[in-house]
mmCIF entry with sequence, helices, sheets and N, C-alpha, C, O atoms, coordinates in Angstrom:
data_MODEL
# 
_entry.id   MODEL 
# 
_entity.id                         1 
_entity.type                       polymer 
_entity.pdbx_number_of_molecules   1 
# 
_entity_poly.entity_id                      1 
_entity_poly.type                           'polypeptide(L)' 
_entity_poly.nstd_linkage                   no 
_entity_poly.nstd_monomer                   no 
_entity_poly.pdbx_seq_one_letter_code       IRFLEERVKTYRRLKVLREIHEALEAHPRVPSGLAAKLVREDRDSH 
_entity_poly.pdbx_seq_one_letter_code_can   IRFLEERVKTYRRLKVLREIHEALEAHPRVPSGLAAKLVREDRDSH 
_entity_poly.pdbx_strand_id                 A 
# 
loop_
_entity_poly_seq.entity_id 
_entity_poly_seq.num 
_entity_poly_seq.mon_id 
_entity_poly_seq.hetero 
1 1  ILE n 
1 2  ARG n 
1 3  PHE n 
1 4  LEU n 
1 5  GLU n 
1 6  GLU n 
1 7  ARG n 
1 8  VAL n 
1 9  LYS n 
1 10 THR n 
1 11 TYR n 
1 12 ARG n 
1 13 ARG n 
1 14 LEU n 
1 15 LYS n 
1 16 VAL n 
1 17 LEU n 
1 18 ARG n 
1 19 GLU n 
1 20 ILE n 
1 21 HIS n 
1 22 GLU n 
1 23 ALA n 
1 24 LEU n 
1 25 GLU n 
1 26 ALA n 
1 27 HIS n 
1 28 PRO n 
1 29 ARG n 
1 30 VAL n 
1 31 PRO n 
1 32 SER n 
1 33 GLY n 
1 34 LEU n 
1 35 ALA n 
1 36 ALA n 
1 37 LYS n 
1 38 LEU n 
1 39 VAL n 
1 40 ARG n 
1 41 GLU n 
1 42 ASP n 
1 43 ARG n 
1 44 ASP n 
1 45 SER n 
1 46 HIS n 
# 
_struct_asym.id          A 
_struct_asym.entity_id   1 
# 
loop_
_struct_conf.conf_type_id 
_struct_conf.id 
_struct_conf.pdbx_PDB_helix_id 
_struct_conf.beg_label_comp_id 
_struct_conf.beg_label_asym_id 
_struct_conf.beg_label_seq_id 
_struct_conf.pdbx_beg_PDB_ins_code 
_struct_conf.end_label_comp_id 
_struct_conf.end_label_asym_id 
_struct_conf.end_label_seq_id 
_struct_conf.pdbx_end_PDB_ins_code 
_struct_conf.beg_auth_comp_id 
_struct_conf.beg_auth_asym_id 
_struct_conf.beg_auth_seq_id 
_struct_conf.end_auth_comp_id 
_struct_conf.end_auth_asym_id 
_struct_conf.end_auth_seq_id 
_struct_conf.pdbx_PDB_helix_class 
_struct_conf.details 
_struct_conf.pdbx_PDB_helix_length 
HELX_P HELX_P1 AA1 ARG A 2  ? ALA A 26 ? ARG A 2  ALA A 26 1 ? 25 
HELX_P HELX_P2 AA2 LEU A 34 ? ASP A 44 ? LEU A 34 ASP A 44 1 ? 11 
# 
_struct_conf_type.id          HELX_P 
_struct_conf_type.criteria    ? 
_struct_conf_type.reference   ? 
# 
loop_
_atom_site.group_PDB 
_atom_site.id 
_atom_site.type_symbol 
_atom_site.label_atom_id 
_atom_site.label_alt_id 
_atom_site.label_comp_id 
_atom_site.label_asym_id 
_atom_site.label_entity_id 
_atom_site.label_seq_id 
_atom_site.pdbx_PDB_ins_code 
_atom_site.Cartn_x 
_atom_site.Cartn_y 
_atom_site.Cartn_z 
_atom_site.occupancy 
_atom_site.B_iso_or_equiv 
_atom_site.pdbx_formal_charge 
_atom_site.auth_seq_id 
_atom_site.auth_comp_id 
_atom_site.auth_asym_id 
_atom_site.auth_atom_id 
_atom_site.pdbx_PDB_model_num 
ATOM 1   N N  . ILE A 1 1  ? -21.158 56.490 60.280 1.00 0.00 ? 1  ILE A N  1 
ATOM 2   C CA . ILE A 1 1  ? -21.397 55.357 59.467 1.00 0.00 ? 1  ILE A CA 1 
ATOM 3   C C  . ILE A 1 1  ? -20.566 54.174 59.941 1.00 0.00 ? 1  ILE A C  1 
ATOM 4   O O  . ILE A 1 1  ? -21.068 53.050 59.966 1.00 0.00 ? 1  ILE A O  1 
ATOM 5   N N  . ARG A 1 2  ? -19.314 54.393 60.317 1.00 0.00 ? 2  ARG A N  1 
ATOM 6   C CA . ARG A 1 2  ? -18.472 53.302 60.836 1.00 0.00 ? 2  ARG A CA 1 
ATOM 7   C C  . ARG A 1 2  ? -19.087 52.654 62.066 1.00 0.00 ? 2  ARG A C  1 
ATOM 8   O O  . ARG A 1 2  ? -19.011 51.439 62.247 1.00 0.00 ? 2  ARG A O  1 
ATOM 9   N N  . PHE A 1 3  ? -19.687 53.465 62.894 1.00 0.00 ? 3  PHE A N  1 
ATOM 10  C CA . PHE A 1 3  ? -20.351 52.978 64.128 1.00 0.00 ? 3  PHE A CA 1 
ATOM 11  C C  . PHE A 1 3  ? -21.445 52.002 63.731 1.00 0.00 ? 3  PHE A C  1 
ATOM 12  O O  . PHE A 1 3  ? -21.570 50.933 64.328 1.00 0.00 ? 3  PHE A O  1 
ATOM 13  N N  . LEU A 1 4  ? -22.236 52.359 62.732 1.00 0.00 ? 4  LEU A N  1 
ATOM 14  C CA . LEU A 1 4  ? -23.349 51.437 62.338 1.00 0.00 ? 4  LEU A CA 1 
ATOM 15  C C  . LEU A 1 4  ? -22.808 50.169 61.720 1.00 0.00 ? 4  LEU A C  1 
ATOM 16  O O  . LEU A 1 4  ? -23.386 49.105 61.943 1.00 0.00 ? 4  LEU A O  1 
ATOM 17  N N  . GLU A 1 5  ? -21.730 50.221 60.955 1.00 0.00 ? 5  GLU A N  1 
ATOM 18  C CA . GLU A 1 5  ? -21.114 49.044 60.366 1.00 0.00 ? 5  GLU A CA 1 
ATOM 19  C C  . GLU A 1 5  ? -20.627 48.140 61.448 1.00 0.00 ? 5  GLU A C  1 
ATOM 20  O O  . GLU A 1 5  ? -20.821 46.928 61.343 1.00 0.00 ? 5  GLU A O  1 
ATOM 21  N N  . GLU A 1 6  ? -20.018 48.634 62.465 1.00 0.00 ? 6  GLU A N  1 
ATOM 22  C CA . GLU A 1 6  ? -19.540 47.858 63.574 1.00 0.00 ? 6  GLU A CA 1 
ATOM 23  C C  . GLU A 1 6  ? -20.695 47.220 64.340 1.00 0.00 ? 6  GLU A C  1 
ATOM 24  O O  . GLU A 1 6  ? -20.629 46.065 64.761 1.00 0.00 ? 6  GLU A O  1 
ATOM 25  N N  . ARG A 1 7  ? -21.709 47.975 64.498 1.00 0.00 ? 7  ARG A N  1 
ATOM 26  C CA . ARG A 1 7  ? -22.942 47.517 65.194 1.00 0.00 ? 7  ARG A CA 1 
ATOM 27  C C  . ARG A 1 7  ? -23.572 46.305 64.448 1.00 0.00 ? 7  ARG A C  1 
ATOM 28  O O  . ARG A 1 7  ? -23.974 45.312 65.054 1.00 0.00 ? 7  ARG A O  1 
ATOM 29  N N  . VAL A 1 8  ? -23.634 46.445 63.110 1.00 0.00 ? 8  VAL A N  1 
ATOM 30  C CA . VAL A 1 8  ? -24.217 45.358 62.302 1.00 0.00 ? 8  VAL A CA 1 
ATOM 31  C C  . VAL A 1 8  ? -23.300 44.141 62.401 1.00 0.00 ? 8  VAL A C  1 
ATOM 32  O O  . VAL A 1 8  ? -23.816 43.030 62.522 1.00 0.00 ? 8  VAL A O  1 
ATOM 33  N N  . LYS A 1 9  ? -21.959 44.280 62.358 1.00 0.00 ? 9  LYS A N  1 
ATOM 34  C CA . LYS A 1 9  ? -21.096 43.155 62.519 1.00 0.00 ? 9  LYS A CA 1 
ATOM 35  C C  . LYS A 1 9  ? -21.263 42.456 63.855 1.00 0.00 ? 9  LYS A C  1 
ATOM 36  O O  . LYS A 1 9  ? -21.242 41.228 63.944 1.00 0.00 ? 9  LYS A O  1 
ATOM 37  N N  . THR A 1 10 ? -21.428 43.259 64.882 1.00 0.00 ? 10 THR A N  1 
ATOM 38  C CA . THR A 1 10 ? -21.626 42.713 66.213 1.00 0.00 ? 10 THR A CA 1 
ATOM 39  C C  . THR A 1 10 ? -22.921 41.891 66.306 1.00 0.00 ? 10 THR A C  1 
ATOM 40  O O  . THR A 1 10 ? -22.920 40.795 66.865 1.00 0.00 ? 10 THR A O  1 
ATOM 41  N N  . TYR A 1 11 ? -24.045 42.430 65.749 1.00 0.00 ? 11 TYR A N  1 
ATOM 42  C CA . TYR A 1 11 ? -25.309 41.710 65.707 1.00 0.00 ? 11 TYR A CA 1 
ATOM 43  C C  . TYR A 1 11 ? -25.247 40.437 64.949 1.00 0.00 ? 11 TYR A C  1 
ATOM 44  O O  . TYR A 1 11 ? -25.853 39.437 65.335 1.00 0.00 ? 11 TYR A O  1 
ATOM 45  N N  . ARG A 1 12 ? -24.483 40.460 63.814 1.00 0.00 ? 12 ARG A N  1 
ATOM 46  C CA . ARG A 1 12 ? -24.356 39.263 63.007 1.00 0.00 ? 12 ARG A CA 1 
ATOM 47  C C  . ARG A 1 12 ? -23.568 38.189 63.783 1.00 0.00 ? 12 ARG A C  1 
ATOM 48  O O  . ARG A 1 12 ? -23.902 37.006 63.720 1.00 0.00 ? 12 ARG A O  1 
ATOM 49  N N  . ARG A 1 13 ? -22.527 38.609 64.509 1.00 0.00 ? 13 ARG A N  1 
ATOM 50  C CA . ARG A 1 13 ? -21.786 37.624 65.306 1.00 0.00 ? 13 ARG A CA 1 
ATOM 51  C C  . ARG A 1 13 ? -22.637 37.045 66.440 1.00 0.00 ? 13 ARG A C  1 
ATOM 52  O O  . ARG A 1 13 ? -22.569 35.854 66.743 1.00 0.00 ? 13 ARG A O  1 
ATOM 53  N N  . LEU A 1 14 ? -23.447 37.927 67.065 1.00 0.00 ? 14 LEU A N  1 
ATOM 54  C CA . LEU A 1 14 ? -24.329 37.466 68.118 1.00 0.00 ? 14 LEU A CA 1 
ATOM 55  C C  . LEU A 1 14 ? -25.361 36.445 67.564 1.00 0.00 ? 14 LEU A C  1 
ATOM 56  O O  . LEU A 1 14 ? -25.650 35.438 68.209 1.00 0.00 ? 14 LEU A O  1 
ATOM 57  N N  . LYS A 1 15 ? -25.907 36.722 66.365 1.00 0.00 ? 15 LYS A N  1 
ATOM 58  C CA . LYS A 1 15 ? -26.880 35.872 65.763 1.00 0.00 ? 15 LYS A CA 1 
ATOM 59  C C  . LYS A 1 15 ? -26.276 34.499 65.482 1.00 0.00 ? 15 LYS A C  1 
ATOM 60  O O  . LYS A 1 15 ? -26.906 33.477 65.749 1.00 0.00 ? 15 LYS A O  1 
ATOM 61  N N  . VAL A 1 16 ? -25.080 34.473 64.954 1.00 0.00 ? 16 VAL A N  1 
ATOM 62  C CA . VAL A 1 16 ? -24.394 33.200 64.665 1.00 0.00 ? 16 VAL A CA 1 
ATOM 63  C C  . VAL A 1 16 ? -24.147 32.394 65.926 1.00 0.00 ? 16 VAL A C  1 
ATOM 64  O O  . VAL A 1 16 ? -24.391 31.188 65.960 1.00 0.00 ? 16 VAL A O  1 
ATOM 65  N N  . LEU A 1 17 ? -23.659 33.070 66.973 1.00 0.00 ? 17 LEU A N  1 
ATOM 66  C CA . LEU A 1 17 ? -23.443 32.426 68.259 1.00 0.00 ? 17 LEU A CA 1 
ATOM 67  C C  . LEU A 1 17 ? -24.683 31.850 68.820 1.00 0.00 ? 17 LEU A C  1 
ATOM 68  O O  . LEU A 1 17 ? -24.693 30.738 69.347 1.00 0.00 ? 17 LEU A O  1 
ATOM 69  N N  . ARG A 1 18 ? -25.762 32.625 68.705 1.00 0.00 ? 18 ARG A N  1 
ATOM 70  C CA . ARG A 1 18 ? -27.082 32.147 69.208 1.00 0.00 ? 18 ARG A CA 1 
ATOM 71  C C  . ARG A 1 18 ? -27.525 30.893 68.409 1.00 0.00 ? 18 ARG A C  1 
ATOM 72  O O  . ARG A 1 18 ? -28.019 29.932 68.999 1.00 0.00 ? 18 ARG A O  1 
ATOM 73  N N  . GLU A 1 19 ? -27.349 30.904 67.086 1.00 0.00 ? 19 GLU A N  1 
ATOM 74  C CA . GLU A 1 19 ? -27.728 29.758 66.298 1.00 0.00 ? 19 GLU A CA 1 
ATOM 75  C C  . GLU A 1 19 ? -26.861 28.520 66.644 1.00 0.00 ? 19 GLU A C  1 
ATOM 76  O O  . GLU A 1 19 ? -27.372 27.401 66.689 1.00 0.00 ? 19 GLU A O  1 
ATOM 77  N N  . ILE A 1 20 ? -25.585 28.724 66.880 1.00 0.00 ? 20 ILE A N  1 
ATOM 78  C CA . ILE A 1 20 ? -24.694 27.635 67.293 1.00 0.00 ? 20 ILE A CA 1 
ATOM 79  C C  . ILE A 1 20 ? -25.098 27.070 68.668 1.00 0.00 ? 20 ILE A C  1 
ATOM 80  O O  . ILE A 1 20 ? -25.116 25.858 68.883 1.00 0.00 ? 20 ILE A O  1 
ATOM 81  N N  . HIS A 1 21 ? -25.414 27.969 69.565 1.00 0.00 ? 21 HIS A N  1 
ATOM 82  C CA . HIS A 1 21 ? -25.851 27.561 70.876 1.00 0.00 ? 21 HIS A CA 1 
ATOM 83  C C  . HIS A 1 21 ? -27.177 26.736 70.830 1.00 0.00 ? 21 HIS A C  1 
ATOM 84  O O  . HIS A 1 21 ? -27.314 25.724 71.518 1.00 0.00 ? 21 HIS A O  1 
ATOM 85  N N  . GLU A 1 22 ? -28.122 27.193 70.017 1.00 0.00 ? 22 GLU A N  1 
ATOM 86  C CA . GLU A 1 22 ? -29.370 26.395 69.817 1.00 0.00 ? 22 GLU A CA 1 
ATOM 87  C C  . GLU A 1 22 ? -29.102 25.035 69.197 1.00 0.00 ? 22 GLU A C  1 
ATOM 88  O O  . GLU A 1 22 ? -29.735 24.056 69.592 1.00 0.00 ? 22 GLU A O  1 
ATOM 89  N N  . ALA A 1 23 ? -28.196 24.940 68.248 1.00 0.00 ? 23 ALA A N  1 
ATOM 90  C CA . ALA A 1 23 ? -27.879 23.698 67.615 1.00 0.00 ? 23 ALA A CA 1 
ATOM 91  C C  . ALA A 1 23 ? -27.243 22.728 68.670 1.00 0.00 ? 23 ALA A C  1 
ATOM 92  O O  . ALA A 1 23 ? -27.573 21.543 68.722 1.00 0.00 ? 23 ALA A O  1 
ATOM 93  N N  . LEU A 1 24 ? -26.331 23.279 69.493 1.00 0.00 ? 24 LEU A N  1 
ATOM 94  C CA . LEU A 1 24 ? -25.718 22.430 70.441 1.00 0.00 ? 24 LEU A CA 1 
ATOM 95  C C  . LEU A 1 24 ? -26.703 21.972 71.541 1.00 0.00 ? 24 LEU A C  1 
ATOM 96  O O  . LEU A 1 24 ? -26.614 20.843 72.024 1.00 0.00 ? 24 LEU A O  1 
ATOM 97  N N  . GLU A 1 25 ? -27.622 22.842 71.921 1.00 0.00 ? 25 GLU A N  1 
ATOM 98  C CA . GLU A 1 25 ? -28.656 22.427 72.916 1.00 0.00 ? 25 GLU A CA 1 
ATOM 99  C C  . GLU A 1 25 ? -29.530 21.336 72.358 1.00 0.00 ? 25 GLU A C  1 
ATOM 100 O O  . GLU A 1 25 ? -29.992 20.485 73.118 1.00 0.00 ? 25 GLU A O  1 
ATOM 101 N N  . ALA A 1 26 ? -29.781 21.322 71.051 1.00 0.00 ? 26 ALA A N  1 
ATOM 102 C CA . ALA A 1 26 ? -30.673 20.319 70.449 1.00 0.00 ? 26 ALA A CA 1 
ATOM 103 C C  . ALA A 1 26 ? -29.904 19.027 70.269 1.00 0.00 ? 26 ALA A C  1 
ATOM 104 O O  . ALA A 1 26 ? -30.537 17.992 70.058 1.00 0.00 ? 26 ALA A O  1 
ATOM 105 N N  . HIS A 1 27 ? -28.615 19.016 70.337 1.00 0.00 ? 27 HIS A N  1 
ATOM 106 C CA . HIS A 1 27 ? -27.821 17.798 70.124 1.00 0.00 ? 27 HIS A CA 1 
ATOM 107 C C  . HIS A 1 27 ? -27.848 16.957 71.390 1.00 0.00 ? 27 HIS A C  1 
ATOM 108 O O  . HIS A 1 27 ? -27.779 17.473 72.506 1.00 0.00 ? 27 HIS A O  1 
ATOM 109 N N  . PRO A 1 28 ? -27.952 15.616 71.185 1.00 0.00 ? 28 PRO A N  1 
ATOM 110 C CA . PRO A 1 28 ? -28.054 14.707 72.375 1.00 0.00 ? 28 PRO A CA 1 
ATOM 111 C C  . PRO A 1 28 ? -26.756 14.819 73.203 1.00 0.00 ? 28 PRO A C  1 
ATOM 112 O O  . PRO A 1 28 ? -25.650 15.033 72.705 1.00 0.00 ? 28 PRO A O  1 
ATOM 113 N N  . ARG A 1 29 ? -27.006 14.652 74.525 1.00 0.00 ? 29 ARG A N  1 
ATOM 114 C CA . ARG A 1 29 ? -25.833 14.688 75.476 1.00 0.00 ? 29 ARG A CA 1 
ATOM 115 C C  . ARG A 1 29 ? -25.098 13.362 75.495 1.00 0.00 ? 29 ARG A C  1 
ATOM 116 O O  . ARG A 1 29 ? -25.708 12.322 75.244 1.00 0.00 ? 29 ARG A O  1 
ATOM 117 N N  . VAL A 1 30 ? -23.870 13.366 75.770 1.00 0.00 ? 30 VAL A N  1 
ATOM 118 C CA . VAL A 1 30 ? -23.076 12.165 75.911 1.00 0.00 ? 30 VAL A CA 1 
ATOM 119 C C  . VAL A 1 30 ? -22.826 11.950 77.458 1.00 0.00 ? 30 VAL A C  1 
ATOM 120 O O  . VAL A 1 30 ? -22.495 12.908 78.156 1.00 0.00 ? 30 VAL A O  1 
ATOM 121 N N  . PRO A 1 31 ? -22.982 10.733 77.966 1.00 0.00 ? 31 PRO A N  1 
ATOM 122 C CA . PRO A 1 31 ? -22.751 10.494 79.371 1.00 0.00 ? 31 PRO A CA 1 
ATOM 123 C C  . PRO A 1 31 ? -21.316 10.821 79.795 1.00 0.00 ? 31 PRO A C  1 
ATOM 124 O O  . PRO A 1 31 ? -20.378 10.616 79.024 1.00 0.00 ? 31 PRO A O  1 
ATOM 125 N N  . SER A 1 32 ? -21.150 11.313 80.986 1.00 0.00 ? 32 SER A N  1 
ATOM 126 C CA . SER A 1 32 ? -19.840 11.708 81.491 1.00 0.00 ? 32 SER A CA 1 
ATOM 127 C C  . SER A 1 32 ? -18.950 10.451 81.546 1.00 0.00 ? 32 SER A C  1 
ATOM 128 O O  . SER A 1 32 ? -19.369 9.393  82.016 1.00 0.00 ? 32 SER A O  1 
ATOM 129 N N  . GLY A 1 33 ? -17.718 10.602 81.054 1.00 0.00 ? 33 GLY A N  1 
ATOM 130 C CA . GLY A 1 33 ? -16.761 9.538  81.086 1.00 0.00 ? 33 GLY A CA 1 
ATOM 131 C C  . GLY A 1 33 ? -16.807 8.537  79.915 1.00 0.00 ? 33 GLY A C  1 
ATOM 132 O O  . GLY A 1 33 ? -16.011 7.599  79.861 1.00 0.00 ? 33 GLY A O  1 
ATOM 133 N N  . LEU A 1 34 ? -17.746 8.751  78.982 1.00 0.00 ? 34 LEU A N  1 
ATOM 134 C CA . LEU A 1 34 ? -17.892 7.841  77.887 1.00 0.00 ? 34 LEU A CA 1 
ATOM 135 C C  . LEU A 1 34 ? -16.690 7.844  76.962 1.00 0.00 ? 34 LEU A C  1 
ATOM 136 O O  . LEU A 1 34 ? -16.226 6.782  76.546 1.00 0.00 ? 34 LEU A O  1 
ATOM 137 N N  . ALA A 1 35 ? -16.176 9.032  76.632 1.00 0.00 ? 35 ALA A N  1 
ATOM 138 C CA . ALA A 1 35 ? -15.005 9.078  75.775 1.00 0.00 ? 35 ALA A CA 1 
ATOM 139 C C  . ALA A 1 35 ? -13.781 8.384  76.330 1.00 0.00 ? 35 ALA A C  1 
ATOM 140 O O  . ALA A 1 35 ? -13.067 7.692  75.604 1.00 0.00 ? 35 ALA A O  1 
ATOM 141 N N  . ALA A 1 36 ? -13.532 8.572  77.647 1.00 0.00 ? 36 ALA A N  1 
ATOM 142 C CA . ALA A 1 36 ? -12.413 7.882  78.294 1.00 0.00 ? 36 ALA A CA 1 
ATOM 143 C C  . ALA A 1 36 ? -12.626 6.368  78.279 1.00 0.00 ? 36 ALA A C  1 
ATOM 144 O O  . ALA A 1 36 ? -11.678 5.607  78.086 1.00 0.00 ? 36 ALA A O  1 
ATOM 145 N N  . LYS A 1 37 ? -13.835 5.947  78.479 1.00 0.00 ? 37 LYS A N  1 
ATOM 146 C CA . LYS A 1 37 ? -14.175 4.481  78.506 1.00 0.00 ? 37 LYS A CA 1 
ATOM 147 C C  . LYS A 1 37 ? -13.909 3.880  77.081 1.00 0.00 ? 37 LYS A C  1 
ATOM 148 O O  . LYS A 1 37 ? -13.301 2.817  76.962 1.00 0.00 ? 37 LYS A O  1 
ATOM 149 N N  . LEU A 1 38 ? -14.350 4.545  76.065 1.00 0.00 ? 38 LEU A N  1 
ATOM 150 C CA . LEU A 1 38 ? -14.216 4.088  74.699 1.00 0.00 ? 38 LEU A CA 1 
ATOM 151 C C  . LEU A 1 38 ? -12.732 4.023  74.298 1.00 0.00 ? 38 LEU A C  1 
ATOM 152 O O  . LEU A 1 38 ? -12.270 3.044  73.713 1.00 0.00 ? 38 LEU A O  1 
ATOM 153 N N  . VAL A 1 39 ? -12.008 5.095  74.631 1.00 0.00 ? 39 VAL A N  1 
ATOM 154 C CA . VAL A 1 39 ? -10.599 5.084  74.334 1.00 0.00 ? 39 VAL A CA 1 
ATOM 155 C C  . VAL A 1 39 ? -9.812  3.967  75.033 1.00 0.00 ? 39 VAL A C  1 
ATOM 156 O O  . VAL A 1 39 ? -8.930  3.324  74.465 1.00 0.00 ? 39 VAL A O  1 
ATOM 157 N N  . ARG A 1 40 ? -10.193 3.782  76.301 1.00 0.00 ? 40 ARG A N  1 
ATOM 158 C CA . ARG A 1 40 ? -9.559  2.723  77.101 1.00 0.00 ? 40 ARG A CA 1 
ATOM 159 C C  . ARG A 1 40 ? -9.864  1.329  76.451 1.00 0.00 ? 40 ARG A C  1 
ATOM 160 O O  . ARG A 1 40 ? -8.955  0.518  76.274 1.00 0.00 ? 40 ARG A O  1 
ATOM 161 N N  . GLU A 1 41 ? -11.134 1.075  76.106 1.00 0.00 ? 41 GLU A N  1 
ATOM 162 C CA . GLU A 1 41 ? -11.505 -0.200 75.489 1.00 0.00 ? 41 GLU A CA 1 
ATOM 163 C C  . GLU A 1 41 ? -10.750 -0.413 74.172 1.00 0.00 ? 41 GLU A C  1 
ATOM 164 O O  . GLU A 1 41 ? -10.301 -1.523 73.886 1.00 0.00 ? 41 GLU A O  1 
ATOM 165 N N  . ASP A 1 42 ? -10.610 0.661  73.364 1.00 0.00 ? 42 ASP A N  1 
ATOM 166 C CA . ASP A 1 42 ? -9.913  0.538  72.105 1.00 0.00 ? 42 ASP A CA 1 
ATOM 167 C C  . ASP A 1 42 ? -8.446  0.229  72.339 1.00 0.00 ? 42 ASP A C  1 
ATOM 168 O O  . ASP A 1 42 ? -7.859  -0.643 71.697 1.00 0.00 ? 42 ASP A O  1 
ATOM 169 N N  . ARG A 1 43 ? -7.902  0.929  73.226 1.00 0.00 ? 43 ARG A N  1 
ATOM 170 C CA . ARG A 1 43 ? -6.471  0.767  73.537 1.00 0.00 ? 43 ARG A CA 1 
ATOM 171 C C  . ARG A 1 43 ? -6.155  -0.637 74.093 1.00 0.00 ? 43 ARG A C  1 
ATOM 172 O O  . ARG A 1 43 ? -5.151  -1.247 73.726 1.00 0.00 ? 43 ARG A O  1 
ATOM 173 N N  . ASP A 1 44 ? -6.993  -1.116 74.946 1.00 0.00 ? 44 ASP A N  1 
ATOM 174 C CA . ASP A 1 44 ? -6.806  -2.400 75.578 1.00 0.00 ? 44 ASP A CA 1 
ATOM 175 C C  . ASP A 1 44 ? -7.090  -3.577 74.664 1.00 0.00 ? 44 ASP A C  1 
ATOM 176 O O  . ASP A 1 44 ? -6.643  -4.692 74.932 1.00 0.00 ? 44 ASP A O  1 
ATOM 177 N N  . SER A 1 45 ? -7.821  -3.345 73.596 1.00 0.00 ? 45 SER A N  1 
ATOM 178 C CA . SER A 1 45 ? -8.181  -4.390 72.696 1.00 0.00 ? 45 SER A CA 1 
ATOM 179 C C  . SER A 1 45 ? -7.074  -4.761 71.701 1.00 0.00 ? 45 SER A C  1 
ATOM 180 O O  . SER A 1 45 ? -7.180  -5.754 70.981 1.00 0.00 ? 45 SER A O  1 
ATOM 181 N N  . HIS A 1 46 ? -6.042  -3.969 71.676 1.00 0.00 ? 46 HIS A N  1 
ATOM 182 C CA . HIS A 1 46 ? -4.932  -4.267 70.704 1.00 0.00 ? 46 HIS A CA 1 
ATOM 183 C C  . HIS A 1 46 ? -3.828  -5.005 71.331 1.00 0.00 ? 46 HIS A C  1 
ATOM 184 O O  . HIS A 1 46 ? -2.842  -5.324 70.666 1.00 0.00 ? 46 HIS A O  1 
# 
């Protein structure tokens, strides 16, 4: 029975990871270097 409980936990974790991956894939991409550019602009504007 312990084996089955562990197996169920494993499949639940995999399902959650798969859902997170799908959500991240659906999220729009940010251009490379954008965060550094925005931080630099904010820092230099003060």
